[in-house]
Steps between C-alpha positions, in 0.01 A plus 500: 500500500423467870654204669286266706637456848502134635299425822684490820589153628427619854138572418442153351648333804268690732197394294581129531562529873157662550332229291670225704384654825142509372511136394638397839227698677232341281632148562512566873140619503385197302687262738350667805150479350535129414645421845218678679233326291647153562521573870131590513404185306700283741340670800148443355574130442634462853188660649273274288685184612483606864126565469440155346700321768315689771160402358601137481607507862196680635237298312606132494260220401429367850275215380791289384743589782658183637369283214705314250388448143469128563234566768238613249448176304512296821218702656298484179538125491379464861192714434409303187527167681300607808150469347578144384618406849189654658278315252667169586453565872133587446447177306666300777287673764183434299594133462562474872149634573319231300362254758499122464142380446343164576148370441266582791376140488550186297222446249438489129399812311127492432488835319815671374586869477330637186744789441220741411315254277129432561410154632163347579408504871319184609341680794383816322460342155663801340832597344748668734874532547655268758770702675641220713522121526260261671697236693293190575484420872250362748339727757715565808825443305766732651594796282861619537674829420657480155799715608627719782285807534262717701126453538355809338129424531246248633147542367173324421377575149148436372632315193843372609421405859775519765818647348856558621735735313877482554764740364855392416826661396560575133149639443316168540160452667320168555127442550347199677121480445219270611653430844326391820392794720747435781839583345820453698670833427437865581520815293851648508659172606830393342484141380753255361474284191310179583329649806129401525270797449166320488309208342291431191141599579319520162355837598542658153144518366630607157662156458272283715406287197858370473657213691639583842807718449707804599491799268860628502597819312809718468592851388836649405505880524117504498473283186349151509750224417486121487593377850626171359764683294701585812450183703809302594310198623 
C-alpha cells in the first residue's frame, strides 16, 4: 500500500498568516469608511447650525425690539380704557354747554305746550298743535332773554306778528312772538340772560282772541320742546 504523506506544518502556518492579513485589511477599510461617514455627518450638522444662526441674526423681529413682555398688557389696557374716558369727557362737555334758562317774563300759563297733541284754538276755532306756551302779560310788559345767546333773526310774520329768534349753546333755540314792533336788539347781537329784547305787543293775529300774552316757544336740535321743562325760575 502507498503511504499518505502528512501536510507540511510550514504550509499551514503561511495560510493562517495570509488570512490574518486579510482580516486586518478588511477591518482597517471598515474603520476608515465609518470614520469618513461620521466626519461628513458632523460637517453637515455644523453647516446647518451655522445657517440657522445666520438667518436668525439677519432677520430679527424688529417690531418687538426694546419691548418687554409686560408692556403688551399695559398698552392693551390703556387702549381699552380710552374710549370710556373720551365718552366721560364728551358727557361733561355736553353738560357744560346746557345754558341756564329763566322765564322771559312773570305770568301764568294761559295755554301750555301740547307736545304734538291737537288743541282747540279760540281764535281760529279749529284744532291745532300748540308748540309753545302763552305767558299772560299786559301789553308793554318787558320781555327778557331766557338765556345767554345770539339774536339769529328779527321778523314780522303775518300770523305771529313781530318775532325775535335767539340761538343758545347746546342746540337750543328760543322764539319770542307777538312783540311790539320796536324791539331793543339787533340781528347778530350777543345778549345775556335777563337782557330786555322787546315788549309784549299782541301782534300775533293767530292768537288775537286770547288774553294779552307772550307766545314763547323753544326747540332743541330742531325739535319742539316744552319751554317750562327747562326753566329754573
